[in-house]
Backbone atoms as SQL, in Angstrom:
CREATE TABLE atoms (id INTEGER PRIMARY KEY, chain TEXT, resi INTEGER, resn TEXT, atom TEXT, x REAL, y REAL, z REAL);
INSERT INTO atoms VALUES
  (1, 'A', 1, 'UNK', 'N', 0.842, -1.176, 0.002),
  (2, 'A', 1, 'UNK', 'CA', 0.000, 0.002, -0.001),
  (3, 'A', 1, 'UNK', 'C', 0.889, 1.242, 0.001),
  (4, 'A', 2, 'UNK', 'N', 0.517, 2.213, -0.794),
  (5, 'A', 2, 'UNK', 'CA', 1.304, 3.437, -0.910),
  (6, 'A', 2, 'UNK', 'C', 1.113, 4.316, 0.323),
  (7, 'A', 3, 'UNK', 'N', 2.154, 5.086, 0.646),
  (8, 'A', 3, 'UNK', 'CA', 2.053, 6.026, 1.755),
  (9, 'A', 3, 'UNK', 'C', 1.155, 7.196, 1.346),
  (10, 'A', 4, 'UNK', 'N', 0.439, 7.756, 2.330),
  (11, 'A', 4, 'UNK', 'CA', -0.485, 8.860, 2.048),
  (12, 'A', 4, 'UNK', 'C', 0.269, 10.124, 1.656),
  (13, 'A', 5, 'UNK', 'N', -0.424, 10.983, 0.940),
  (14, 'A', 5, 'UNK', 'CA', 0.149, 12.263, 0.539),
  (15, 'A', 5, 'UNK', 'C', 0.476, 13.102, 1.778),
  (16, 'A', 6, 'UNK', 'N', -0.388, 13.059, 2.797),
  (17, 'A', 6, 'UNK', 'CA', -0.149, 13.809, 4.021),
  (18, 'A', 6, 'UNK', 'C', 1.149, 13.415, 4.705),
  (19, 'A', 7, 'UNK', 'N', 1.435, 12.131, 4.754),
  (20, 'A', 7, 'UNK', 'CA', 2.685, 11.656, 5.350),
  (21, 'A', 7, 'UNK', 'C', 3.869, 12.145, 4.530),
  (22, 'A', 8, 'UNK', 'N', 3.774, 12.048, 3.236),
  (23, 'A', 8, 'UNK', 'CA', 4.868, 12.487, 2.364),
  (24, 'A', 8, 'UNK', 'C', 5.187, 13.971, 2.571),
  (25, 'A', 9, 'UNK', 'N', 4.128, 14.774, 2.632),
  (26, 'A', 9, 'UNK', 'CA', 4.310, 16.217, 2.835),
  (27, 'A', 9, 'UNK', 'C', 4.938, 16.489, 4.202),
  (28, 'A', 10, 'UNK', 'N', 4.454, 15.793, 5.216),
  (29, 'A', 10, 'UNK', 'CA', 4.994, 15.987, 6.573),
  (30, 'A', 10, 'UNK', 'C', 6.477, 15.621, 6.635),
  (31, 'A', 11, 'UNK', 'N', 6.867, 14.517, 6.018),
  (32, 'A', 11, 'UNK', 'CA', 8.264, 14.084, 6.020),
  (33, 'A', 11, 'UNK', 'C', 9.145, 15.137, 5.363),
  (34, 'A', 12, 'UNK', 'N', 8.731, 15.617, 4.193),
  (35, 'A', 12, 'UNK', 'CA', 9.521, 16.632, 3.485),
  (36, 'A', 12, 'UNK', 'C', 9.583, 17.916, 4.298),
  (37, 'A', 13, 'UNK', 'N', 8.468, 18.312, 4.883),
  (38, 'A', 13, 'UNK', 'CA', 8.430, 19.545, 5.668),
  (39, 'A', 13, 'UNK', 'C', 9.366, 19.479, 6.870),
  (40, 'A', 14, 'UNK', 'N', 9.304, 18.373, 7.611),
  (41, 'A', 14, 'UNK', 'CA', 10.154, 18.221, 8.800),
  (42, 'A', 14, 'UNK', 'C', 11.628, 18.276, 8.391),
  (43, 'A', 15, 'UNK', 'N', 11.970, 17.633, 7.290),
  (44, 'A', 15, 'UNK', 'CA', 13.355, 17.657, 6.821),
  (45, 'A', 15, 'UNK', 'C', 13.770, 19.074, 6.423),
  (46, 'A', 16, 'UNK', 'N', 12.903, 19.750, 5.656),
  (47, 'A', 16, 'UNK', 'CA', 13.233, 21.104, 5.191),
  (48, 'A', 16, 'UNK', 'C', 13.337, 22.099, 6.338),
  (49, 'A', 17, 'UNK', 'N', 12.608, 21.861, 7.407),
  (50, 'A', 17, 'UNK', 'CA', 12.667, 22.750, 8.578),
  (51, 'A', 17, 'UNK', 'C', 13.915, 22.507, 9.412),
  (52, 'A', 18, 'UNK', 'N', 14.719, 21.515, 9.006),
  (53, 'A', 18, 'UNK', 'CA', 15.966, 21.250, 9.714),
  (54, 'A', 18, 'UNK', 'C', 15.788, 20.549, 11.040),
  (55, 'A', 19, 'UNK', 'N', 14.717, 19.829, 11.192),
  (56, 'A', 19, 'UNK', 'CA', 14.441, 19.148, 12.476),
  (57, 'A', 19, 'UNK', 'C', 15.090, 17.774, 12.551),
  (58, 'A', 20, 'UNK', 'N', 15.969, 17.505, 11.628),
  (59, 'A', 20, 'UNK', 'CA', 16.687, 16.241, 11.634),
  (60, 'A', 20, 'UNK', 'C', 17.196, 15.913, 10.242),
  (61, 'A', 21, 'UNK', 'N', 18.187, 15.051, 10.207),
  (62, 'A', 21, 'UNK', 'CA', 18.682, 14.571, 8.926),
  (63, 'A', 21, 'UNK', 'C', 17.731, 13.527, 8.364),
  (64, 'A', 22, 'UNK', 'N', 18.049, 13.058, 7.191),
  (65, 'A', 22, 'UNK', 'CA', 17.168, 12.064, 6.545),
  (66, 'A', 22, 'UNK', 'C', 16.972, 10.825, 7.403),
  (67, 'A', 23, 'UNK', 'N', 18.042, 10.357, 8.011),
  (68, 'A', 23, 'UNK', 'CA', 17.941, 9.147, 8.836),
  (69, 'A', 23, 'UNK', 'C', 17.009, 9.377, 10.038),
  (70, 'A', 24, 'UNK', 'N', 17.161, 10.512, 10.697),
  (71, 'A', 24, 'UNK', 'CA', 16.317, 10.819, 11.855),
  (72, 'A', 24, 'UNK', 'C', 14.847, 10.976, 11.438),
  (73, 'A', 25, 'UNK', 'N', 14.624, 11.644, 10.306),
  (74, 'A', 25, 'UNK', 'CA', 13.256, 11.830, 9.817),
  (75, 'A', 25, 'UNK', 'C', 12.633, 10.480, 9.466),
  (76, 'A', 26, 'UNK', 'N', 13.421, 9.616, 8.839),
  (77, 'A', 26, 'UNK', 'CA', 12.919, 8.282, 8.487),
  (78, 'A', 26, 'UNK', 'C', 12.516, 7.517, 9.740),
  (79, 'A', 27, 'UNK', 'N', 13.343, 7.569, 10.775),
  (80, 'A', 27, 'UNK', 'CA', 13.027, 6.884, 12.020),
  (81, 'A', 27, 'UNK', 'C', 11.813, 7.497, 12.709),
  (82, 'A', 28, 'UNK', 'N', 11.731, 8.829, 12.682),
  (83, 'A', 28, 'UNK', 'CA', 10.613, 9.526, 13.316),
  (84, 'A', 28, 'UNK', 'C', 9.278, 9.103, 12.721),
  (85, 'A', 29, 'UNK', 'N', 9.235, 8.971, 11.405),
  (86, 'A', 29, 'UNK', 'CA', 7.978, 8.645, 10.720),
  (87, 'A', 29, 'UNK', 'C', 7.820, 7.151, 10.425),
  (88, 'A', 30, 'UNK', 'N', 8.824, 6.368, 10.711),
  (89, 'A', 30, 'UNK', 'CA', 8.721, 4.929, 10.502),
  (90, 'A', 30, 'UNK', 'C', 8.732, 4.522, 9.035),
  (91, 'A', 31, 'UNK', 'N', 9.487, 5.239, 8.228),
  (92, 'A', 31, 'UNK', 'CA', 9.627, 4.890, 6.810),
  (93, 'A', 31, 'UNK', 'C', 11.102, 4.662, 6.523),
  (94, 'A', 32, 'UNK', 'N', 11.404, 4.104, 5.376),
  (95, 'A', 32, 'UNK', 'CA', 12.773, 3.811, 5.014),
  (96, 'A', 32, 'UNK', 'C', 13.557, 5.053, 4.625),
  (97, 'A', 33, 'UNK', 'N', 14.855, 4.975, 4.851),
  (98, 'A', 33, 'UNK', 'CA', 15.749, 6.077, 4.493),
  (99, 'A', 33, 'UNK', 'C', 15.669, 6.387, 2.993),
  (100, 'A', 34, 'UNK', 'N', 15.643, 5.362, 2.157),
  (101, 'A', 34, 'UNK', 'CA', 15.576, 5.595, 0.713),
  (102, 'A', 34, 'UNK', 'C', 14.245, 6.223, 0.310),
  (103, 'A', 35, 'UNK', 'N', 13.186, 5.921, 1.066),
  (104, 'A', 35, 'UNK', 'CA', 11.881, 6.537, 0.799),
  (105, 'A', 35, 'UNK', 'C', 11.942, 8.032, 1.079),
  (106, 'A', 36, 'UNK', 'N', 12.526, 8.404, 2.219),
  (107, 'A', 36, 'UNK', 'CA', 12.681, 9.824, 2.565),
  (108, 'A', 36, 'UNK', 'C', 13.518, 10.516, 1.499),
  (109, 'A', 37, 'UNK', 'N', 14.613, 9.908, 1.119),
  (110, 'A', 37, 'UNK', 'CA', 15.489, 10.478, 0.098),
  (111, 'A', 37, 'UNK', 'C', 14.728, 10.703, -1.205),
  (112, 'A', 38, 'UNK', 'N', 13.961, 9.709, -1.625),
  (113, 'A', 38, 'UNK', 'CA', 13.183, 9.818, -2.868),
  (114, 'A', 38, 'UNK', 'C', 12.190, 10.974, -2.801),
  (115, 'A', 39, 'UNK', 'N', 11.465, 11.099, -1.698),
  (116, 'A', 39, 'UNK', 'CA', 10.465, 12.171, -1.577),
  (117, 'A', 39, 'UNK', 'C', 11.140, 13.542, -1.574),
  (118, 'A', 40, 'UNK', 'N', 12.253, 13.668, -0.904),
  (119, 'A', 40, 'UNK', 'CA', 12.964, 14.947, -0.863),
  (120, 'A', 40, 'UNK', 'C', 13.480, 15.316, -2.248),
  (121, 'A', 41, 'UNK', 'N', 14.032, 14.345, -2.953),
  (122, 'A', 41, 'UNK', 'CA', 14.527, 14.613, -4.307),
  (123, 'A', 41, 'UNK', 'C', 13.385, 14.980, -5.251),
  (124, 'A', 42, 'UNK', 'N', 12.276, 14.288, -5.156),
  (125, 'A', 42, 'UNK', 'CA', 11.110, 14.619, -5.991),
  (126, 'A', 42, 'UNK', 'C', 10.651, 16.041, -5.714),
  (127, 'A', 43, 'UNK', 'N', 10.618, 16.406, -4.453),
  (128, 'A', 43, 'UNK', 'CA', 10.197, 17.759, -4.078),
  (129, 'A', 43, 'UNK', 'C', 11.173, 18.811, -4.625),
  (130, 'A', 44, 'UNK', 'N', 12.472, 18.534, -4.540),
  (131, 'A', 44, 'UNK', 'CA', 13.475, 19.476, -5.059),
  (132, 'A', 44, 'UNK', 'C', 13.351, 19.670, -6.566),
  (133, 'A', 45, 'UNK', 'N', 12.972, 18.608, -7.276),
  (134, 'A', 45, 'UNK', 'CA', 12.810, 18.693, -8.733),
  (135, 'A', 45, 'UNK', 'C', 11.459, 19.293, -9.130),
  (136, 'A', 46, 'UNK', 'N', 10.625, 19.574, -8.126),
  (137, 'A', 46, 'UNK', 'CA', 9.309, 20.146, -8.400),
  (138, 'A', 46, 'UNK', 'C', 8.294, 19.121, -8.852),
  (139, 'A', 47, 'UNK', 'N', 8.576, 17.849, -8.619),
  (140, 'A', 47, 'UNK', 'CA', 7.651, 16.769, -8.991),
  (141, 'A', 47, 'UNK', 'C', 6.622, 16.584, -7.885),
  (142, 'A', 48, 'UNK', 'N', 5.421, 16.138, -8.238),
  (143, 'A', 48, 'UNK', 'CA', 4.398, 15.915, -7.207),
  (144, 'A', 48, 'UNK', 'C', 4.792, 14.773, -6.270),
  (145, 'A', 49, 'UNK', 'N', 4.320, 14.865, -5.052),
  (146, 'A', 49, 'UNK', 'CA', 4.608, 13.835, -4.057),
  (147, 'A', 49, 'UNK', 'C', 3.537, 12.740, -4.020),
  (148, 'A', 50, 'UNK', 'N', 2.482, 12.887, -4.814),
  (149, 'A', 50, 'UNK', 'CA', 1.406, 11.891, -4.817),
  (150, 'A', 50, 'UNK', 'C', 1.942, 10.525, -5.230),
  (151, 'A', 51, 'UNK', 'N', 1.323, 9.464, -4.708),
  (152, 'A', 51, 'UNK', 'CA', 1.707, 8.122, -5.146),
  (153, 'A', 51, 'UNK', 'C', 1.477, 8.004, -6.652),
  (154, 'A', 52, 'UNK', 'N', 2.347, 7.271, -7.341),
  (155, 'A', 52, 'UNK', 'CA', 2.273, 7.201, -8.789),
  (156, 'A', 52, 'UNK', 'C', 1.049, 6.457, -9.298),
  (157, 'A', 53, 'UNK', 'N', 0.851, 5.195, -8.949),
  (158, 'A', 53, 'UNK', 'CA', -0.302, 4.464, -9.454),
  (159, 'A', 53, 'UNK', 'C', -0.850, 3.439, -8.492),
  (160, 'A', 54, 'UNK', 'N', -0.421, 3.423, -7.276),
  (161, 'A', 54, 'UNK', 'CA', -0.978, 2.496, -6.302),
  (162, 'A', 54, 'UNK', 'C', -0.180, 1.219, -6.128),
  (163, 'A', 55, 'UNK', 'N', 0.925, 1.084, -6.796),
  (164, 'A', 55, 'UNK', 'CA', 1.788, -0.076, -6.626),
  (165, 'A', 55, 'UNK', 'C', 1.378, -1.255, -7.478),
  (166, 'A', 56, 'UNK', 'N', 2.288, -2.152, -7.679),
  (167, 'A', 56, 'UNK', 'CA', 2.034, -3.340, -8.465),
  (168, 'A', 56, 'UNK', 'C', 2.024, -3.072, -9.948),
  (169, 'A', 57, 'UNK', 'N', 2.073, -4.161, -10.709),
  (170, 'A', 57, 'UNK', 'CA', 2.036, -4.031, -12.154),
  (171, 'A', 57, 'UNK', 'C', 0.601, -3.814, -12.619),
  (172, 'A', 58, 'UNK', 'N', 0.425, -2.987, -13.637),
  (173, 'A', 58, 'UNK', 'CA', -0.918, -2.864, -14.183),
  (174, 'A', 58, 'UNK', 'C', -1.353, -4.159, -14.855),
  (175, 'A', 59, 'UNK', 'N', -2.640, -4.389, -14.944),
  (176, 'A', 59, 'UNK', 'CA', -3.141, -5.597, -15.569),
  (177, 'A', 59, 'UNK', 'C', -2.777, -5.621, -17.054),
  (178, 'A', 60, 'UNK', 'N', -2.481, -6.813, -17.556),
  (179, 'A', 60, 'UNK', 'CA', -2.211, -6.955, -18.981),
  (180, 'A', 60, 'UNK', 'C', -3.494, -6.910, -19.791),
  (181, 'A', 61, 'UNK', 'N', -4.588, -7.350, -19.190),
  (182, 'A', 61, 'UNK', 'CA', -5.879, -7.269, -19.859),
  (183, 'A', 61, 'UNK', 'C', -6.797, -6.451, -18.951),
  (184, 'A', 62, 'UNK', 'N', -7.324, -5.388, -19.468),
  (185, 'A', 62, 'UNK', 'CA', -8.149, -4.495, -18.678),
  (186, 'A', 62, 'UNK', 'C', -9.562, -5.035, -18.550),
  (187, 'A', 63, 'UNK', 'N', -10.246, -4.591, -17.532),
  (188, 'A', 63, 'UNK', 'CA', -11.594, -5.071, -17.232),
  (189, 'A', 63, 'UNK', 'C', -12.521, -4.894, -18.430),
  (190, 'A', 64, 'UNK', 'N', -12.340, -3.799, -19.179),
  (191, 'A', 64, 'UNK', 'CA', -13.237, -3.575, -20.319),
  (192, 'A', 64, 'UNK', 'C', -13.035, -4.602, -21.442),
  (193, 'A', 65, 'UNK', 'N', -11.927, -5.348, -21.425),
  (194, 'A', 65, 'UNK', 'CA', -11.674, -6.396, -22.419),
  (195, 'A', 65, 'UNK', 'C', -12.191, -7.767, -21.961),
  (196, 'A', 66, 'UNK', 'N', -12.540, -7.890, -20.687),
  (197, 'A', 66, 'UNK', 'CA', -12.999, -9.180, -20.171),
  (198, 'A', 66, 'UNK', 'C', -14.252, -9.708, -20.869),
  (199, 'A', 67, 'UNK', 'N', -15.166, -8.844, -21.350),
  (200, 'A', 67, 'UNK', 'CA', -16.312, -9.386, -22.099),
  (201, 'A', 67, 'UNK', 'C', -15.908, -10.193, -23.337),
  (202, 'A', 68, 'UNK', 'N', -14.747, -9.890, -23.912),
  (203, 'A', 68, 'UNK', 'CA', -14.267, -10.681, -25.047),
  (204, 'A', 68, 'UNK', 'C', -13.989, -12.122, -24.607),
  (205, 'A', 69, 'UNK', 'N', -13.438, -12.272, -23.425),
  (206, 'A', 69, 'UNK', 'CA', -13.168, -13.606, -22.886),
  (207, 'A', 69, 'UNK', 'C', -14.492, -14.295, -22.546),
  (208, 'A', 70, 'UNK', 'N', -15.416, -13.556, -21.939),
  (209, 'A', 70, 'UNK', 'CA', -16.741, -14.123, -21.636),
  (210, 'A', 70, 'UNK', 'C', -17.415, -14.635, -22.905),
  (211, 'A', 71, 'UNK', 'N', -17.299, -13.874, -23.996),
  (212, 'A', 71, 'UNK', 'CA', -17.925, -14.274, -25.256),
  (213, 'A', 71, 'UNK', 'C', -17.323, -15.577, -25.772),
  (214, 'A', 72, 'UNK', 'N', -16.002, -15.725, -25.648),
  (215, 'A', 72, 'UNK', 'CA', -15.372, -16.975, -26.060),
  (216, 'A', 72, 'UNK', 'C', -15.874, -18.146, -25.229),
  (217, 'A', 73, 'UNK', 'N', -15.965, -17.936, -23.924),
  (218, 'A', 73, 'UNK', 'CA', -16.412, -19.012, -23.041),
  (219, 'A', 73, 'UNK', 'C', -17.868, -19.369, -23.271),
  (220, 'A', 74, 'UNK', 'N', -18.659, -18.417, -23.777),
  (221, 'A', 74, 'UNK', 'CA', -20.060, -18.691, -24.091),
  (222, 'A', 74, 'UNK', 'C', -20.180, -19.599, -25.316),
  (223, 'A', 75, 'UNK', 'N', -19.187, -19.524, -26.207),
  (224, 'A', 75, 'UNK', 'CA', -19.193, -20.370, -27.400),
  (225, 'A', 75, 'UNK', 'C', -19.012, -21.836, -27.042),
  (226, 'A', 76, 'UNK', 'N', -18.053, -22.083, -26.168),
  (227, 'A', 76, 'UNK', 'CA', -17.796, -23.447, -25.702),
  (228, 'A', 76, 'UNK', 'C', -17.014, -23.377, -24.401),
  (229, 'A', 77, 'UNK', 'N', -17.066, -24.439, -23.625),
  (230, 'A', 77, 'UNK', 'CA', -16.461, -24.428, -22.290),
  (231, 'A', 77, 'UNK', 'C', -15.147, -25.207, -22.212),
  (232, 'A', 78, 'UNK', 'N', -14.771, -25.912, -23.282),
  (233, 'A', 78, 'UNK', 'CA', -13.588, -26.782, -23.161),
  (234, 'A', 78, 'UNK', 'C', -12.330, -26.195, -23.800),
  (235, 'A', 79, 'UNK', 'N', -12.171, -24.880, -23.717),
  (236, 'A', 79, 'UNK', 'CA', -10.987, -24.210, -24.241),
  (237, 'A', 79, 'UNK', 'C', -9.747, -24.561, -23.420),
  (238, 'A', 80, 'UNK', 'N', -8.602, -24.598, -24.086),
  (239, 'A', 80, 'UNK', 'CA', -7.337, -24.593, -23.356),
  (240, 'A', 80, 'UNK', 'C', -6.866, -23.144, -23.311),
  (241, 'A', 81, 'UNK', 'N', -5.903, -22.860, -22.462),
  (242, 'A', 81, 'UNK', 'CA', -5.369, -21.498, -22.404),
  (243, 'A', 81, 'UNK', 'C', -4.752, -21.096, -23.746),
  (244, 'A', 82, 'UNK', 'N', -4.059, -22.038, -24.388),
  (245, 'A', 82, 'UNK', 'CA', -3.473, -21.735, -25.701),
  (246, 'A', 82, 'UNK', 'C', -4.556, -21.379, -26.704),
  (247, 'A', 83, 'UNK', 'N', -5.656, -22.116, -26.709),
  (248, 'A', 83, 'UNK', 'CA', -6.745, -21.854, -27.656),
  (249, 'A', 83, 'UNK', 'C', -7.399, -20.490, -27.395),
  (250, 'A', 84, 'UNK', 'N', -7.582, -20.158, -26.125),
  (251, 'A', 84, 'UNK', 'CA', -8.152, -18.843, -25.800),
  (252, 'A', 84, 'UNK', 'C', -7.207, -17.750, -26.281),
  (253, 'A', 85, 'UNK', 'N', -5.921, -17.928, -26.003),
  (254, 'A', 85, 'UNK', 'CA', -4.932, -16.942, -26.434),
  (255, 'A', 85, 'UNK', 'C', -4.923, -16.763, -27.943),
  (256, 'A', 86, 'UNK', 'N', -4.982, -17.882, -28.683),
  (257, 'A', 86, 'UNK', 'CA', -5.002, -17.811, -30.152),
  (258, 'A', 86, 'UNK', 'C', -6.270, -17.113, -30.654),
  (259, 'A', 87, 'UNK', 'N', -7.404, -17.444, -30.053),
  (260, 'A', 87, 'UNK', 'CA', -8.670, -16.835, -30.473),
  (261, 'A', 87, 'UNK', 'C', -8.678, -15.328, -30.201),
  (262, 'A', 88, 'UNK', 'N', -8.181, -14.918, -29.047),
  (263, 'A', 88, 'UNK', 'CA', -8.125, -13.486, -28.741),
  (264, 'A', 88, 'UNK', 'C', -7.184, -12.754, -29.682),
  (265, 'A', 89, 'UNK', 'N', -6.077, -13.409, -30.035),
  (266, 'A', 89, 'UNK', 'CA', -5.127, -12.797, -30.973),
  (267, 'A', 89, 'UNK', 'C', -5.744, -12.686, -32.367),
  (268, 'A', 90, 'UNK', 'N', -6.320, -13.781, -32.860),
  (269, 'A', 90, 'UNK', 'CA', -6.859, -13.809, -34.217),
  (270, 'A', 90, 'UNK', 'C', -8.083, -12.909, -34.384),
  (271, 'A', 91, 'UNK', 'N', -8.959, -12.888, -33.391),
  (272, 'A', 91, 'UNK', 'CA', -10.218, -12.145, -33.517),
  (273, 'A', 91, 'UNK', 'C', -10.118, -10.685, -33.105),
  (274, 'A', 92, 'UNK', 'N', -9.242, -10.400, -32.115),
  (275, 'A', 92, 'UNK', 'CA', -9.248, -9.053, -31.528),
  (276, 'A', 92, 'UNK', 'C', -7.866, -8.401, -31.473),
  (277, 'A', 93, 'UNK', 'N', -6.827, -9.099, -31.919),
  (278, 'A', 93, 'UNK', 'CA', -5.491, -8.531, -31.919),
  (279, 'A', 93, 'UNK', 'C', -4.849, -8.449, -30.541),
  (280, 'A', 94, 'UNK', 'N', -5.419, -9.147, -29.554),
  (281, 'A', 94, 'UNK', 'CA', -4.853, -9.153, -28.200),
  (282, 'A', 94, 'UNK', 'C', -3.816, -10.266, -28.084),
  (283, 'A', 95, 'UNK', 'N', -2.625, -9.912, -27.654),
  (284, 'A', 95, 'UNK', 'CA', -1.570, -10.901, -27.446),
  (285, 'A', 95, 'UNK', 'C', -1.304, -10.977, -25.956),
  (286, 'A', 96, 'UNK', 'N', -1.650, -12.123, -25.373),
  (287, 'A', 96, 'UNK', 'CA', -1.558, -12.301, -23.923),
  (288, 'A', 96, 'UNK', 'C', -0.773, -13.568, -23.601),
  (289, 'A', 97, 'UNK', 'N', -0.031, -13.528, -22.510),
  (290, 'A', 97, 'UNK', 'CA', 0.687, -14.717, -22.056),
  (291, 'A', 97, 'UNK', 'C', -0.275, -15.668, -21.372),
  (292, 'A', 98, 'UNK', 'N', 0.160, -16.922, -21.240),
  (293, 'A', 98, 'UNK', 'CA', -0.653, -17.899, -20.496),
  (294, 'A', 98, 'UNK', 'C', -0.896, -17.420, -19.065),
  (295, 'A', 99, 'UNK', 'N', 0.150, -16.853, -18.477),
  (296, 'A', 99, 'UNK', 'CA', 0.038, -16.372, -17.099),
  (297, 'A', 99, 'UNK', 'C', -1.033, -15.290, -16.991),
  (298, 'A', 100, 'UNK', 'N', -1.039, -14.360, -17.924),
  (299, 'A', 100, 'UNK', 'CA', -2.037, -13.290, -17.917),
  (300, 'A', 100, 'UNK', 'C', -3.441, -13.870, -18.081),
  (301, 'A', 101, 'UNK', 'N', -3.588, -14.803, -19.013),
  (302, 'A', 101, 'UNK', 'CA', -4.903, -15.436, -19.210),
  (303, 'A', 101, 'UNK', 'C', -5.342, -16.166, -17.946),
  (304, 'A', 102, 'UNK', 'N', -4.411, -16.878, -17.342),
  (305, 'A', 102, 'UNK', 'CA', -4.722, -17.624, -16.117),
  (306, 'A', 102, 'UNK', 'C', -5.220, -16.679, -15.019),
  (307, 'A', 103, 'UNK', 'N', -4.490, -15.577, -14.814),
  (308, 'A', 103, 'UNK', 'CA', -4.885, -14.620, -13.782),
  (309, 'A', 103, 'UNK', 'C', -6.237, -13.984, -14.104),
  (310, 'A', 104, 'UNK', 'N', -6.459, -13.687, -15.379),
  (311, 'A', 104, 'UNK', 'CA', -7.725, -13.082, -15.792),
  (312, 'A', 104, 'UNK', 'C', -8.881, -14.046, -15.556),
  (313, 'A', 105, 'UNK', 'N', -8.725, -15.292, -15.958),
  (314, 'A', 105, 'UNK', 'CA', -9.788, -16.293, -15.771),
  (315, 'A', 105, 'UNK', 'C', -10.040, -16.555, -14.292),
  (316, 'A', 106, 'UNK', 'N', -8.988, -16.550, -13.488),
  (317, 'A', 106, 'UNK', 'CA', -9.145, -16.726, -12.042),
  (318, 'A', 106, 'UNK', 'C', -9.926, -15.551, -11.461),
  (319, 'A', 107, 'UNK', 'N', -9.536, -14.323, -11.853),
  (320, 'A', 107, 'UNK', 'CA', -10.213, -13.123, -11.366),
  (321, 'A', 107, 'UNK', 'C', -11.685, -13.117, -11.773),
  (322, 'A', 108, 'UNK', 'N', -11.972, -13.664, -12.961),
  (323, 'A', 108, 'UNK', 'CA', -13.347, -13.714, -13.465),
  (324, 'A', 108, 'UNK', 'C', -14.145, -14.860, -12.835),
  (325, 'A', 109, 'UNK', 'N', -13.484, -15.673, -11.999),
  (326, 'A', 109, 'UNK', 'CA', -14.170, -16.776, -11.344),
  (327, 'A', 109, 'UNK', 'C', -14.334, -18.004, -12.224),
  (328, 'A', 110, 'UNK', 'N', -13.538, -18.113, -13.272),
  (329, 'A', 110, 'UNK', 'CA', -13.646, -19.226, -14.203),
  (330, 'A', 110, 'UNK', 'C', -12.718, -20.388, -13.854),
  (331, 'A', 111, 'UNK', 'N', -11.772, -20.159, -12.947),
  (332, 'A', 111, 'UNK', 'CA', -10.806, -21.193, -12.574),
  (333, 'A', 111, 'UNK', 'C', -10.639, -21.253, -11.070),
  (334, 'A', 112, 'UNK', 'N', -10.217, -22.405, -10.613),
  (335, 'A', 112, 'UNK', 'CA', -9.831, -22.551, -9.217),
  (336, 'A', 112, 'UNK', 'C', -8.498, -21.834, -9.022),
  (337, 'A', 113, 'UNK', 'N', -8.339, -21.072, -7.978),
  (338, 'A', 113, 'UNK', 'CA', -7.133, -20.271, -7.777),
  (339, 'A', 113, 'UNK', 'C', -5.876, -21.127, -7.640),
  (340, 'A', 114, 'UNK', 'N', -5.967, -22.301, -7.048),
  (341, 'A', 114, 'UNK', 'CA', -4.781, -23.108, -6.800),
  (342, 'A', 114, 'UNK', 'C', -4.549, -24.200, -7.841),
  (343, 'A', 115, 'UNK', 'N', -5.303, -24.197, -8.920),
  (344, 'A', 115, 'UNK', 'CA', -5.117, -25.205, -9.967),
  (345, 'A', 115, 'UNK', 'C', -3.848, -24.901, -10.748),
  (346, 'A', 116, 'UNK', 'N', -3.342, -25.912, -11.461),
  (347, 'A', 116, 'UNK', 'CA', -2.163, -25.727, -12.308),
  (348, 'A', 116, 'UNK', 'C', -2.621, -25.510, -13.740),
  (349, 'A', 117, 'UNK', 'N', -1.966, -24.596, -14.483),
  (350, 'A', 117, 'UNK', 'CA', -2.449, -24.309, -15.829),
  (351, 'A', 117, 'UNK', 'C', -1.776, -25.104, -16.933),
  (352, 'A', 118, 'UNK', 'N', -0.867, -25.968, -16.646),
  (353, 'A', 118, 'UNK', 'CA', -0.201, -26.744, -17.694),
  (354, 'A', 118, 'UNK', 'C', -1.188, -27.757, -18.304),
  (355, 'A', 119, 'UNK', 'N', -1.559, -27.502, -19.540),
  (356, 'A', 119, 'UNK', 'CA', -2.443, -28.425, -20.259),
  (357, 'A', 119, 'UNK', 'C', -3.872, -28.422, -19.749),
  (358, 'A', 120, 'UNK', 'N', -4.243, -27.464, -18.947),
  (359, 'A', 120, 'UNK', 'CA', -5.558, -27.442, -18.359),
  (360, 'A', 120, 'UNK', 'C', -6.633, -27.065, -19.364),
  (361, 'A', 121, 'UNK', 'N', -7.724, -27.779, -19.333),
  (362, 'A', 121, 'UNK', 'CA', -8.920, -27.408, -20.077),
  (363, 'A', 121, 'UNK', 'C', -9.877, -26.782, -19.068),
  (364, 'A', 122, 'UNK', 'N', -10.705, -25.871, -19.551),
  (365, 'A', 122, 'UNK', 'CA', -11.586, -25.145, -18.630),
  (366, 'A', 122, 'UNK', 'C', -12.810, -25.946, -18.222),
  (367, 'A', 123, 'UNK', 'N', -13.167, -26.963, -18.973),
  (368, 'A', 123, 'UNK', 'CA', -14.392, -27.720, -18.666),
  (369, 'A', 123, 'UNK', 'C', -14.210, -28.571, -17.439);
């Protein structure tokens, strides 16, 4: 989870007011030294202190594309991951890895979370 904007501003302010070095400020607020350094440098460059995007990698397939997968599954239920990937590529120009498809199908409730995807059919 990203640190709040209020915390970021407070850390930079305390440092700029000379109430301690980076190490002391990091200890005071319970954040890492490199985090304090990053926020101070961003502030010096005039960059915003807001969290960038909430952490983690963005999804390879966005929620608005999930209906394409639903439509394929409505056609038949015994797809393999390779077949779904080929159909999405051929019909819609989407190129997705098996891992991405697996995570998408799991998120959509189409697969058991702890199943293995090697050679798996959806039926």
